[in-house]
N, CA, C and O of each residue as an XYZ file, in Angstrom:
232
protein
N     136.210      8.067     42.657
C     135.048      8.920     42.685
C     134.010      8.424     41.671
O     132.834      8.266     41.998
N     134.459      8.186     40.452
C     133.542      7.725     39.423
C     132.984      6.340     39.755
O     131.811      6.052     39.515
N     133.841      5.498     40.308
C     133.400      4.153     40.694
C     132.309      4.230     41.765
O     131.334      3.480     41.718
N     132.478      5.131     42.719
C     131.482      5.280     43.771
C     130.150      5.765     43.201
O     129.089      5.299     43.617
N     130.203      6.689     42.262
C     128.964      7.179     41.636
C     128.235      6.067     40.901
O     127.012      5.956     40.988
N     128.992      5.237     40.168
C     128.372      4.124     39.453
C     127.791      3.090     40.418
O     126.741      2.506     40.152
N     128.478      2.872     41.534
C     127.974      1.924     42.530
C     126.654      2.418     43.128
O     125.716      1.639     43.295
N     126.585      3.706     43.450
C     125.346      4.276     43.988
C     124.226      4.170     42.952
O     123.101      3.801     43.288
N     124.532      4.491     41.706
C     123.525      4.395     40.648
C     123.036      2.957     40.486
O     121.837      2.717     40.344
N     123.963      2.007     40.506
C     123.590      0.602     40.372
C     122.702      0.146     41.533
O     121.718     -0.562     41.323
N     123.050      0.551     42.751
C     122.256      0.152     43.915
C     120.860      0.779     43.884
O     119.881      0.127     44.248
N     120.763      2.032     43.453
C     119.443      2.661     43.343
C     118.608      1.999     42.249
O     117.395      1.848     42.394
N     119.256      1.609     41.164
C     118.555      0.880     40.117
C     118.072     -0.476     40.624
O     116.974     -0.920     40.287
N     118.893     -1.124     41.430
C     118.507     -2.403     42.022
C     117.285     -2.229     42.940
O     116.409     -3.092     42.977
N     117.232     -1.127     43.667
C     116.060     -0.838     44.507
C     114.813     -0.676     43.647
O     113.757     -1.220     43.968
N     114.937      0.073     42.557
C     113.793      0.296     41.674
C     113.292     -1.019     41.072
O     112.085     -1.238     40.971
N     114.208     -1.879     40.679
C     113.820     -3.178     40.120
C     113.131     -4.026     41.193
O     112.146     -4.710     40.914
N     113.649     -3.976     42.401
C     113.043     -4.736     43.489
C     111.615     -4.266     43.760
O     110.715     -5.084     43.949
N     111.408     -2.947     43.777
C     110.060     -2.427     43.998
C     109.140     -2.747     42.822
O     107.942     -2.952     43.013
N     109.687     -2.790     41.618
C     108.880     -3.185     40.457
C     108.467     -4.653     40.563
O     107.335     -5.005     40.232
N     109.383     -5.506     41.023
C     109.025     -6.908     41.249
C     107.937     -7.024     42.311
O     107.022     -7.838     42.185
N     108.040     -6.201     43.363
C     107.004     -6.220     44.400
C     105.661     -5.802     43.822
O     104.638     -6.418     44.120
N     105.655     -4.763     42.999
C     104.401     -4.307     42.395
C     103.821     -5.371     41.469
O     102.603     -5.513     41.364
N     104.691     -6.111     40.804
C     104.221     -7.133     39.870
C     103.771     -8.417     40.544
O     102.807     -9.041     40.100
N     104.453     -8.825     41.612
C     104.153    -10.114     42.218
C     103.396    -10.005     43.541
O     102.648    -10.911     43.909
N     103.591     -8.898     44.253
C     102.951     -8.746     45.555
C     103.671     -9.480     46.683
O     103.154     -9.554     47.797
N     104.848    -10.017     46.411
C     105.607    -10.737     47.440
C     106.379     -9.736     48.297
O     107.100     -8.881     47.784
N     106.211     -9.861     49.601
C     106.797     -8.903     50.533
C     108.322     -8.969     50.579
O     108.965     -8.005     50.995
N     108.905    -10.082     50.160
C     110.372    -10.186     50.217
C     111.033     -9.181     49.290
O     112.124     -8.704     49.603
N     110.422     -8.841     48.167
C     111.002     -7.849     47.266
C     110.932     -6.446     47.863
O     111.871     -5.663     47.726
N     109.830     -6.133     48.517
C     109.705     -4.825     49.166
C     110.708     -4.689     50.298
O     111.347     -3.647     50.441
N     110.849     -5.722     51.094
C     111.796     -5.698     52.216
C     113.229     -5.538     51.712
O     113.995     -4.744     52.257
N     113.590     -6.289     50.673
C     114.927     -6.173     50.097
C     115.163     -4.773     49.524
O     116.251     -4.216     49.671
N     114.151     -4.209     48.877
C     114.269     -2.862     48.318
C     114.491     -1.818     49.391
O     115.331     -0.933     49.226
N     113.752     -1.903     50.490
C     113.917     -0.929     51.575
C     115.283     -1.056     52.245
O     115.922     -0.050     52.552
N     115.724     -2.276     52.469
C     117.031     -2.476     53.099
C     118.142     -1.941     52.198
O     119.052     -1.261     52.672
N     118.071     -2.240     50.916
C     119.079     -1.759     49.982
C     119.056     -0.235     49.887
O     120.111      0.399     49.865
N     117.874      0.349     49.832
C     117.760      1.803     49.759
C     118.317      2.468     51.011
O     119.013      3.480     50.926
N     118.010      1.898     52.175
C     118.489      2.473     53.430
C     120.008      2.488     53.481
O     120.599      3.522     53.793
N     120.649      1.373     53.184
C     122.104      1.303     53.271
C     122.783      2.091     52.163
O     123.881      2.611     52.360
N     122.152      2.188     51.008
C     122.703      3.003     49.931
C     122.707      4.473     50.319
O     123.702      5.165     50.109
N     121.613      4.953     50.877
C     121.544      6.357     51.282
C     122.492      6.659     52.435
O     123.114      7.721     52.460
N     122.609      5.744     53.386
C     123.550      5.955     54.483
C     124.996      6.022     53.979
O     125.776      6.856     54.441
N     125.346      5.162     53.052
C     126.700      5.189     52.486
C     126.934      6.476     51.699
O     128.012      7.065     51.782
N     125.943      6.910     50.946
C     126.087      8.148     50.172
C     126.236      9.355     51.095
O     127.082     10.215     50.852
N     125.432      9.427     52.143
C     125.553     10.548     53.082
C     126.913     10.530     53.775
O     127.515     11.584     53.980
N     127.394      9.361     54.130
C     128.718      9.255     54.732
C     129.812      9.699     53.779
O     130.747     10.391     54.181
N     129.700      9.305     52.520
C     130.682      9.686     51.516
C     130.710     11.200     51.336
O     131.782     11.805     51.293
N     129.537     11.808     51.231
C     129.499     13.253     51.048
C     129.916     14.003     52.310
O     130.449     15.109     52.221
N     129.687     13.429     53.459
C     130.168     14.052     54.697
C     131.700     14.082     54.720
O     132.300     15.062     55.160
N     132.320     13.011     54.247
C     133.777     12.984     54.168
C     134.278     14.023     53.166
O     135.264     14.710     53.434
N     133.618     14.145     52.029
C     134.019     15.148     51.045
C     133.909     16.561     51.611
O     134.800     17.384     51.401
N     132.833     16.843     52.321
C     132.644     18.165     52.915
C     133.698     18.416     53.999
O     134.242     19.516     54.091
N     133.981     17.413     54.806
C     134.989     17.559     55.859
C     136.366     17.827     55.270
O     137.141     18.597     55.838
N     136.680     17.204     54.142
C     137.965     17.453     53.494
C     138.046     18.879     52.952
O     139.110     19.497     52.983
N     136.933     19.398     52.462
C     136.915     20.771     51.934
C     137.106     21.787     53.060
O     137.798     22.791     52.888
N     136.494     21.522     54.201
C     136.551     22.456     55.330
C     137.948     22.473     55.936
O     138.469     23.534     56.280
N     138.541     21.320     56.062
C     139.866     21.228     56.728
C     140.995     21.639     55.833
O     142.153     21.614     56.250
């Protein structure tokens, strides 16, 4: 559980750094990488919490 929380935090931090690089350099590859990382991080987090909720209900 704790490992998963740290992984999510690290991935969100990586997104923020990527967007900061985009703001600083204007290169679209950083923005694209940030959006892809953010999308998959949020999907994994929602899936994880869905499993937790399903375990509580059952």
